[in-house]
C-alpha positions in Angstrom: 68.1 32.9 74.3 71.9 32.9 74.8 73.5 29.9 76.3 75.5 30.1 79.5 78.8 28.3 79.8 79.6 29.3 83.4 83.1 29.6 84.8 85.8 27.9 82.7 88.3 25.7 84.4 91.9 24.8 83.6 92.9 21.1 83.8 96.2 21.0 85.6 98.0 18.1 87.3 95.0 15.8 87.0 92.4 18.1 88.4 90.1 20.9 87.3 90.9 24.3 88.7 88.7 27.4 88.8 85.9 28.5 91.1 85.9 32.3 90.9 85.0 34.4 87.8 87.8 36.2 86.0 87.5 37.8 82.5 84.0 37.9 81.1 83.3 36.0 77.8 80.7 37.2 75.3 78.6 35.7 72.6 80.0 36.8 69.2 76.4 36.9 67.9 74.6 39.1 70.5 77.4 40.5 72.6 75.7 39.0 75.7 77.9 37.7 78.6 77.9 33.9 78.5 80.5 33.0 81.1 84.0 33.8 82.3 87.5 32.5 82.7 88.6 31.6 86.2 90.4 34.1 88.4 92.7 31.6 90.2 96.4 31.8 89.3 98.0 28.5 88.1 101.1 26.9 89.4 103.0 26.2 86.2 105.8 24.6 88.2 103.3 22.0 89.3 101.9 21.6 85.8 105.4 20.9 84.3 106.4 18.6 87.2 103.2 16.6 86.6 103.9 16.4 82.8 107.5 15.4 83.3 106.7 12.9 86.0 103.3 11.3 85.6 102.8 12.3 82.0 106.1 11.1 80.6 105.8 7.8 82.5 102.3 7.0 81.4 102.7 8.1 77.8 105.9 6.2 77.3 104.4 3.1 78.9 102.8 2.7 75.5 104.8 2.4 72.2 104.2 4.1 68.9 101.6 1.5 67.8 99.8 1.5 71.1 99.6 5.3 71.2 98.2 5.3 67.6 95.5 2.8 68.7 94.6 5.1 71.7 94.3 8.0 69.3 92.0 6.1 67.1 89.8 5.2 70.0 89.7 8.8 71.1 88.7 10.0 67.6 85.8 7.5 67.6 84.7 8.6 71.0 84.7 12.3 70.1 83.0 11.7 66.8 80.1 9.9 68.5 79.7 12.9 70.8 80.5 15.8 68.5 77.0 17.4 68.6 77.6 18.7 72.1 80.5 20.7 70.6 78.4 22.0 67.7 75.8 23.1 70.2 78.0 25.9 71.6 80.2 26.5 68.5 77.6 29.1 67.2 78.6 31.3 70.2 82.0 31.7 68.5 80.3 33.1 65.4 80.6 29.8 63.4 78.0 28.5 61.0 77.4 24.8 60.8 79.8 24.6 57.9 82.4 26.6 59.8 82.0 24.3 62.7 82.3 21.3 60.5 85.8 22.5 59.4 86.7 23.0 63.0 85.1 20.0 64.8 84.9 17.3 62.2 88.2 18.5 60.7 89.9 18.2 64.1 88.5 14.8 64.8 89.4 13.7 61.3 93.0 14.8 62.0 93.0 12.4 65.0 91.9 9.6 62.7 94.6 10.5 60.1 97.4 10.4 62.6 96.2 7.2 64.2 96.5 5.7 60.7 99.8 7.3 60.0 101.3 6.0 63.3 99.8 2.6 62.8 100.9 2.2 59.2 104.3 3.9 59.3 105.8 3.6 62.8 107.3 0.5 64.4 106.5 -1.1 67.7 108.8 0.3 70.5 110.2 3.8 70.9 112.9 3.9 68.2 112.3 4.9 64.6 115.2 3.9 62.4 115.6 6.5 59.7 118.5 4.9 57.9 120.1 4.2 55.6 123.0 2.4 57.3 126.2 3.9 56.0 129.5 1.9 56.0 132.2 3.8 57.8 135.0 1.3 57.4 136.4 -0.9 54.7 135.9 -4.2 56.5 132.2 -3.7 57.1 132.6 -3.8 60.9 131.9 -0.1 61.6 128.8 1.7 60.3 126.5 4.6 61.2 122.8 5.4 60.9 120.2 7.8 62.3 117.4 7.1 64.8 114.4 9.2 66.0 113.4 8.8 69.7 110.9 10.6 72.0 112.4 13.9 73.3 111.3 13.1 76.9 110.1 16.6 77.3 106.9 18.6 77.3 105.1 20.2 74.3 103.5 23.6 75.0 100.9 24.5 72.4 99.6 28.1 72.2 96.6 28.3 69.9 94.6 31.0 68.1 90.9 31.8 68.6 89.7 30.9 65.1 89.8 27.1 65.4 89.3 26.2 69.0 88.8 22.4 68.3 91.0 21.8 65.3 93.7 24.0 66.6 94.2 21.8 69.7 93.7 18.4 68.1 95.9 19.0 65.0 98.8 19.7 67.4 98.0 17.1 70.0 97.6 14.2 67.6 101.3 14.0 66.3 102.6 15.1 69.8 100.9 12.2 71.5 101.9 9.6 68.9 105.5 10.9 69.2 105.4 10.3 73.0 105.2 13.8 74.4 102.8 15.0 77.1 101.4 18.5 76.2 100.1 21.6 77.8 97.6 23.4 75.6 96.6 27.1 75.9 93.8 28.3 73.7 93.1 31.9 72.9 90.7 33.3 75.5 87.8 34.5 73.3 86.8 31.0 72.2 88.4 29.0 75.0 84.9 27.8 76.2 84.7 25.5 73.2 88.2 24.2 73.7 87.4 23.6 77.4 84.3 21.6 76.5 86.5 19.5 74.1 89.0 18.8 76.8 86.3 17.8 79.3 85.0 15.3 76.8 88.6 13.9 76.4 89.0 13.7 80.1 85.7 11.9 80.6 86.7 9.3 78.0 89.4 7.9 80.2 91.3 6.9 77.1 94.4 9.1 77.5 97.2 8.2 79.9 97.3 10.5 83.0 99.2 13.7 82.2 99.1 13.4 78.5 97.1 16.6 78.0 96.7 19.6 80.3 94.7 22.7 79.6 95.4 26.3 80.5 92.6 28.8 80.5 93.8 32.4 80.7 97.4 33.6 80.6 100.6 31.5 80.4 102.3 33.3 83.3 105.9 32.1 83.7 105.3 28.9 81.9 107.8 29.6 79.1 110.4 30.7 81.6 110.3 27.3 83.2 110.8 25.2 80.1 113.9 23.1 79.4 115.9 22.0 76.4 113.9 18.8 75.9 110.7 20.8 75.6 109.0 22.2 72.5 106.8 25.3 72.0 104.4 25.7 69.1 102.3 28.8 68.4 99.5 29.7 66.0 98.5 33.4 65.8 99.6 36.8 64.7 103.2 37.4 63.4 103.6 40.1 66.0 102.8 37.8 68.9 104.9 35.1 67.4 107.9 37.4 67.4 107.4 38.3 71.0 107.2 34.7 72.2 110.1 33.6 70.0 112.3 36.2 71.8 111.7 34.8 75.2 115.1 34.7 76.9 114.7 31.2 78.3 113.7 29.8 74.9 116.8 31.4 73.3 119.1 30.5 76.1 118.0 26.8 76.4 117.7 26.2 72.6 114.1 25.2 72.9 112.5 24.6 69.5 109.8 27.2 68.7 107.5 26.5 65.8 105.3 29.4 64.6 102.4 29.3 62.2 101.4 32.9 61.6 98.6 34.6 59.6 99.9 35.9 56.3 98.9 37.8 53.2 98.1 34.7 51.1 97.3 35.3 47.4 95.4 33.8 44.5 96.6 34.4 41.0 94.2 34.2 38.0 96.4 33.2 35.1 96.4 35.2 31.8 95.1 32.2 29.9 91.7 32.5 31.7 88.9 34.6 30.3 85.4 35.4 31.6 83.2 32.5 30.8 85.9 29.9 31.2 85.3 27.3 34.0 88.5 28.5 35.6 87.2 32.1 35.8 84.1 30.9 37.7 86.3 28.7 40.0 88.5 31.7 40.8 85.5 33.8 41.8 83.9 31.0 43.8 87.1 30.3 45.6 87.8 33.9 46.5 84.3 34.5 47.8 84.4 31.3 49.8 87.7 32.3 51.4 86.3 35.7 52.3 83.1 34.3 54.0 84.1 30.9 55.5 84.7 31.5 59.3 84.0 35.2 58.4 87.4 35.3 56.8 89.1 34.4 60.1 91.5 31.9 58.7 95.3 32.2 58.6 95.0 30.6 55.1 92.4 33.0 53.7 93.0 34.8 50.4 93.9 38.4 51.3 95.3 39.4 47.8 93.6 38.5 44.5 96.0 39.1 41.6 94.2 39.2 38.2 95.0 40.2 34.6 94.2 43.8 34.1 92.0 42.9 31.1 89.8 40.8 33.4 89.7 43.1 36.4 86.2 44.6 35.9 84.7 41.2 35.0 86.2 39.7 38.2 84.9 42.6 40.3 81.4 42.3 38.8 81.3 38.6 39.4 82.6 38.9 43.0 80.1 41.6 43.9 77.2 39.5 42.6 78.3 36.4 44.5 79.0 38.3 47.8 75.6 40.0 47.5 74.0 36.6 47.9 75.9 35.9 51.1 73.4 36.0 54.0 75.1 37.4 57.1 73.6 36.9 60.6 73.0 34.6 63.5 74.8 31.3 62.5 72.1 29.3 64.3 69.8 30.2 61.5 69.8 27.8 58.6 69.7 30.5 55.9 72.9 32.2 57.3 76.1 31.6 55.3 78.4 33.9 57.3 78.4 34.7 61.0 80.1 37.4 63.0 83.8 37.7 64.0 84.8 36.0 67.2 84.7 39.1 69.4 84.1 42.8 69.6 87.9 43.4 69.9 88.3 41.5 66.7 85.7 43.6 64.9 87.5 46.8 66.0 90.7 45.5 64.7 89.3 44.5 61.3 87.5 47.8 60.8 90.8 49.6 61.6 92.6 47.5 59.0 89.9 48.1 56.4 90.4 51.8 56.8 94.2 51.4 56.3 93.6 49.3 53.2 90.9 51.5 51.8 93.1 54.7 52.0 93.7 55.6 48.3 91.8 52.6 47.1 88.2 51.8 46.3 85.9 49.7 48.5 83.6 48.1 46.0 81.6 45.8 48.3 80.9 46.0 52.1 80.9 48.7 54.7 83.0 51.6 53.5 83.5 55.4 53.6 82.3 57.3 56.6 80.5 54.3 58.0 83.8 52.4 58.5 85.5 55.4 60.1 82.6 56.0 62.5 82.5 52.4 63.4 86.2 52.4 64.2 86.0 55.6 66.2 83.1 54.2 68.3 85.0 51.0 68.9 88.2 52.7 70.0 86.2 55.0 72.3 84.8 52.0 74.0 88.3 51.0 75.2 89.0 48.2 72.7 92.4 47.1 71.5 93.6 45.5 68.3 94.1 41.7 68.5 94.4 40.1 65.1 94.6 36.3 65.2 96.2 36.2 68.6 97.1 33.3 70.8 98.9 35.6 73.2 98.8 35.4 77.0 96.2 38.1 77.3 93.9 36.4 74.9 91.8 38.1 72.2 88.7 39.0 74.1 88.9 42.5 75.6 87.0 45.7 76.1 83.2 46.3 76.0 80.9 44.4 73.7 78.9 47.6 73.0 79.5 50.9 71.2 80.1 49.4 67.7 77.1 50.3 65.6 76.4 48.3 62.4 76.4 50.1 59.1 73.1 51.6 58.1 73.7 50.1 54.6 73.2 46.5 55.8 72.1 44.6 58.9 72.8 41.0 59.9 69.7 38.8 60.2 68.5 37.3 63.5 67.3 38.5 66.8 69.4 40.8 68.9 72.3 40.8 66.5 72.8 44.6 66.6 75.6 44.3 69.3 77.2 41.3 67.6 80.7 41.4 66.1 79.4 41.5 62.5 81.4 42.9 59.5 80.1 42.8 56.0 82.2 40.9 53.3 84.4 43.7 52.1 86.1 43.8 48.7 88.7 46.4 47.9 90.3 47.1 44.5 93.8 48.5 44.3 94.4 49.6 40.7 98.0 50.5 41.4 99.4 47.7 43.6 103.0 48.9 43.2 102.1 52.3 44.6 100.2 51.1 47.7 102.4 49.2 50.2 99.5 48.7 52.7 97.9 46.1 50.5 101.0 43.9 50.8 101.7 44.7 54.5 98.3 45.1 56.3 96.1 42.1 57.0 92.4 42.5 58.0 91.8 39.2 59.7 88.2 39.0 58.6 86.0 38.9 55.5 88.2 41.2 53.6 90.2 40.8 50.3 91.9 43.2 47.9 91.9 42.7 44.2 94.8 44.0 42.2 95.6 43.9 38.4 98.8 42.8 36.6 99.9 43.2 33.0 102.1 40.1 32.5 102.9 36.9 34.4 106.3 38.3 35.6 104.4 41.1 37.3 102.0 38.6 38.9 104.9 36.6 40.3 106.4 39.8 41.7 103.2 40.9 43.3 102.9 37.5 44.9 106.3 37.9 46.4 105.3 41.2 48.0 103.6 39.2 50.7 107.1 38.3 52.1 106.1 34.7 52.9 102.7 33.0 53.0 101.1 29.9 54.2 99.4 29.1 50.9 98.9 30.5 47.4 96.6 29.5 44.6 97.1 29.6 40.8 94.0 29.2 38.7 94.9 28.2 35.2 94.2 25.6 32.5 97.6 25.9 30.9 100.2 23.4 32.2 103.0 25.6 30.8 101.9 28.5 33.0 101.8 26.2 36.1 105.3 24.9 35.3 106.5 28.5 34.9 104.9 30.0 38.0 104.9 27.4 40.7 108.7 26.9 41.0 109.2 30.7 41.3 106.6 31.3 43.9 107.2 28.1 45.9 110.2 29.7 47.7 107.8 32.1 49.5 104.8 29.7 50.1 104.3 26.7 52.3 101.7 25.2 50.1 100.5 25.9 46.5 97.2 24.9 44.9 96.9 24.7 41.2 93.2 24.8 40.4 91.5 24.1 37.1 88.4 22.3 35.7 90.0 18.9 36.0 90.7 19.0 39.7 87.8 21.2 40.8 85.4 18.4 41.6 87.8 16.9 44.2 89.8 19.9 45.2 89.7 20.6 49.0 90.3 24.3 48.2 92.8 27.0 48.9 92.2 27.4 52.6 92.1 23.8 53.8 95.2 22.5 55.6 95.3 18.7 55.3 96.9 16.2 57.6 98.9 14.7 54.8 100.5 17.9 53.6 102.6 20.5 55.2 101.0 23.5 56.9 103.2 26.5 57.5 105.2 28.9 55.5 108.4 31.0 55.3 109.0 34.6 56.3 105.9 36.5 57.6 104.1 33.1 57.9 106.4 32.2 60.7 108.9 29.9 59.1 107.5 26.8 60.8 105.9 23.5 59.8 102.9 21.5 61.1 101.1 18.5 59.7 102.7 17.1 56.6 102.0 13.4 57.2 104.5 11.5 59.2 106.7 14.7 59.2 104.5 16.1 62.0 105.3 13.3 64.3 109.0 13.6 63.5 108.8 17.2 64.6 108.4 16.0 68.1 111.1 13.4 68.0 114.8 13.8 68.6 117.1 12.7 65.7 120.5 11.2 66.7 123.3 9.6 64.7 124.5 6.3 66.0 127.8 4.6 65.2 129.0 1.1 65.9 129.2 -2.4 64.5 126.3 -3.8 62.5 125.4 -6.0 65.4 125.2 -3.1 67.8 123.2 -1.0 65.3 120.7 -3.8 64.9 120.3 -4.1 68.7 119.7 -0.3 69.0 117.4 0.1 66.0 115.6 -3.2 66.6 116.1 -3.9 62.9 118.4 -6.3 61.2 121.4 -4.5 59.7 123.4 -6.3 57.0 126.6 -7.5 58.4 125.1 -8.1 61.9 125.0 -11.5 63.5 122.2 -13.7 62.4 120.5 -16.8 64.0 120.1 -19.8 61.8 118.2 -22.9 62.9 116.6 -26.0 61.3 113.1 -24.4 61.7 112.3 -22.3 58.6 111.5 -18.7 59.6 108.2 -18.9 57.7 107.2 -21.7 60.1 107.5 -19.4 63.1 104.5 -17.5 64.6 104.8 -13.8 65.1 105.7 -14.1 68.8 108.4 -16.7 68.2 110.2 -14.8 65.5 113.2 -12.7 66.5 114.9 -10.0 64.5 117.9 -11.7 63.0 116.3 -15.1 62.4 117.7 -16.1 59.1 117.7 -18.7 56.3 120.5 -19.2 53.7 118.9 -21.2 50.8 120.2 -23.8 48.5 121.4 -22.8 45.0 119.9 -22.6 41.6 121.6 -22.3 38.2 119.9 -20.2 35.7 119.4 -21.8 32.3 118.3 -20.6 28.8 115.1 -22.6 29.4 114.3 -20.5 32.4 114.6 -17.3 30.4 112.5 -18.6 27.5 109.8 -20.0 29.9 109.6 -16.8 31.9 109.4 -14.7 28.7 106.5 -16.8 27.4 104.7 -16.6 30.8 105.1 -12.9 31.3 105.1 -11.7 27.6 108.4 -9.9 28.2 110.5 -10.5 25.1 112.9 -7.6 25.7 116.0 -7.9 23.4 118.4 -8.2 26.3 116.8 -11.5 27.2 116.3 -13.0 23.7 118.6 -11.3 21.1 122.0 -13.0 21.3 123.7 -10.5 18.9 122.2 -7.3 20.4 122.9 -8.5 23.9 126.6 -9.4 23.1 127.0 -5.8 21.7 125.6 -4.3 24.9 127.4 -3.2 28.0 126.6 -6.6 29.6 128.2 -8.6 26.7 125.7 -11.4 27.0 122.0 -12.3 27.4 120.7 -11.8 30.9 117.7 -13.1 32.8 114.7 -11.0 33.6 115.0 -9.1 36.9 111.6 -10.3 37.9 112.6 -13.9 37.1 115.4 -13.4 39.6 112.8 -12.3 42.2 110.6 -15.3 41.4 113.4 -17.7 41.5 114.6 -16.3 44.8 111.0 -16.7 46.2 111.1 -20.3 45.1 114.3 -20.8 47.0 113.1 -19.4 50.3 109.4 -19.9 50.5 108.1 -22.7 52.7 105.1 -23.9 50.7 103.1 -25.7 53.3 100.3 -24.0 55.3 101.8 -22.0 58.2 101.7 -18.7 60.1 102.7 -16.5 57.1 99.4 -15.4 55.8 100.1 -13.0 53.0 102.9 -11.1 51.1 101.6 -7.6 50.5 104.6 -5.7 49.1 108.2 -5.1 48.3 110.3 -2.2 49.5 113.7 -0.8 48.3 114.0 -3.2 45.4 117.3 -2.9 43.5 118.8 -5.1 40.8 122.5 -4.6 41.6 124.2 -6.9 39.0 122.9 -8.8 36.0 122.3 -12.5 36.1 123.2 -14.4 33.0 122.7 -17.9 31.6 124.9 -20.3 33.7 125.0 -18.1 36.8 124.1 -19.7 40.1 122.0 -17.8 42.6 121.0 -18.2 46.2 119.2 -16.1 48.7 119.4 -15.1 52.3 116.1 -14.4 54.1 116.4 -12.5 57.4 113.7 -11.2 59.8 114.4 -7.5 59.6 111.6 -5.8 61.6 108.5 -6.8 63.5 105.5 -4.5 64.0 102.7 -5.6 66.3 99.6 -3.8 65.2 97.4 -5.5 67.8 94.9 -6.7 65.2 92.9 -9.9 65.2 91.0 -11.8 62.5 87.4 -13.0 62.7 88.6 -16.0 64.7 90.3 -13.9 67.3 93.8 -14.8 66.0 96.2 -11.9 66.3 98.5 -10.7 63.5 101.6 -8.7 63.1 103.7 -7.4 60.2 107.1 -8.8 59.5 109.6 -7.2 57.1 112.2 -9.6 55.7 115.6 -8.6 54.3 116.4 -10.5 51.1 119.9 -10.7 49.6 120.3 -12.6 46.4 123.9 -13.4 45.5 125.6 -15.2 42.6 128.3 -17.9 42.6 131.0 -15.3 43.4 129.1 -14.1 46.5 128.3 -10.8 44.7 124.9 -9.1 45.5 122.6 -9.3 42.4 119.3 -8.2 44.0 118.3 -6.6 47.2 114.9 -5.9 48.7 112.5 -6.1 51.7 109.4 -8.3 51.7 106.5 -7.4 53.9 104.3 -10.2 55.2 101.4 -10.6 57.5 102.2 -13.2 60.1 99.7 -14.9 62.5 100.2 -15.1 66.2 99.4 -18.3 68.1 95.7 -19.0 68.4 94.2 -17.9 71.8 93.6 -21.6 72.7 97.3 -22.4 72.3 98.4 -19.6 74.6 95.5 -19.3 77.0 95.1 -15.7 76.1 91.8 -14.0 76.4 
């Protein structure tokens, strides 16, 4: 029995809109009607006014750290309720494994960006990129760079293939960066995105106006945007080009980030032979990319480039593996591949298969007259091509009927004959230089083309024929081949996977974008970037150069800048609790003269008997002209100068940043240190006793008797707050 999802609603200006049925939505599995979009037109002027007013105010009422904490809470909330998303995900054609990539992958991305924001961003609304650059000879004028919230609205237009992950992977960095967003999913699978947003709204965790949802077309939304806004798009290259050319986006200089489907490739290196572990890995990876999400991934392998001597072996192995793929109703446990997302998508894929098959050989899947008749039937029913579209019209159109399955195979499950099923289709192009279509046409489904090469230069050239891809894979066990190929193909790929027997057990695979790594690619792939760790958050921040005195730069960045005014007092900075410390609190220590005994003792303790520390003759002949102290002795001696040894609020030292040994320290030199509170980050954490903690970065300058800098670094410490009983805090 097919589930009903009713009339979908948009979430605009804090309320759910939609009472009357608009465009019908259908199950990808059976073709049955399961619901509809709403017919009501949306007021995008109201949506933007709400985002710029309520949304900006409430989102920016929280700093980077607080927004990261909210994101973590939301991720936990969704994770505990994810099964309600799985329950309707099968209607999109997704198997349980497909849904795991979409649903758990999306929630995992929230967790990832909560951690990135919490670990790498400061309290407040200013990220100091640095470094501070002196702009004058006296040290009174300098410059640096900061990142701040854009104080605009992010518009996210998503594709149909990942209705959960697509929204969350864009929302997560946007929210941490401090931008409210308006999300528009592709229509065909928007019912799953709507269910997700209803869950988010019910959580009550997000500030009002942080996330709005558009079901249906975007109307005049893009025409109303301003220079502080951002547009991101995932979908077909054709639709990306149309949106990018919007006159208002061009006129207003509005950033437009596109991630478009591309003709990604996988290269089997010439060192690999049938029977090698890498051979089996290549076949497994290609088959998996063809069948996961029924091949509806912008990262799927569309072109498999193999040595001519291995071509037949690869084809035989792929046919055998694909023959074991059970296609049918994804609700059935035995099914490994479901249907495409819609009838329109099926028509488009069949048409593309026909283009790719012309002059080539289809060695697995529907082919010959059956493909042609299926296309003709689909076109006669009024369908249109859609590819991976996030366009305003959506990707669900035309009748669900009139596309007969091939007589050569049939998907399993009840009432699947009208579903959007396409068999895994493998094409071989024996003359890849003579067939442009295999490098230009993408069938956005379970389709891949295998093509041979004679030497590695030809393989690289064939990879380049894709004119820009999101990801490429090289399967090899020869490091020399990896070192040769990767730098050449990197210019046309956003991400590259080198796969061999050593990495296979932990490899996340060709088609898996990860929060930590860039997702996007040049040329046909859209020329944009998403994810990439902290880079994704910075995409939604505005970079500005700031010039002024060190004191003014310190005030703006909320970080101590060398040369700025400091505050010295009789209370040692290590004796101050987190709340009491201020950026600029500083201690100038007493002095210590380095002796030969210090060097000998440190060498005995550490086991470091490097000649520069112990060989008088060799040291005298060196560039330093004398024996010098161990660099790490200088660090240890400096710590002895500035550490307050008694029990206090400083709980732990967990690292050094930016360590540099600037000048050597020799026997008889006298050193001292200046310790200054550089940066405070309140992560709102408490220990088992309820005592809060924060992170403090301390700037350390170690100088010699001439006032010259000999060592420079930051120390990171965990510092306790006052106990609740002392402050009366709850």
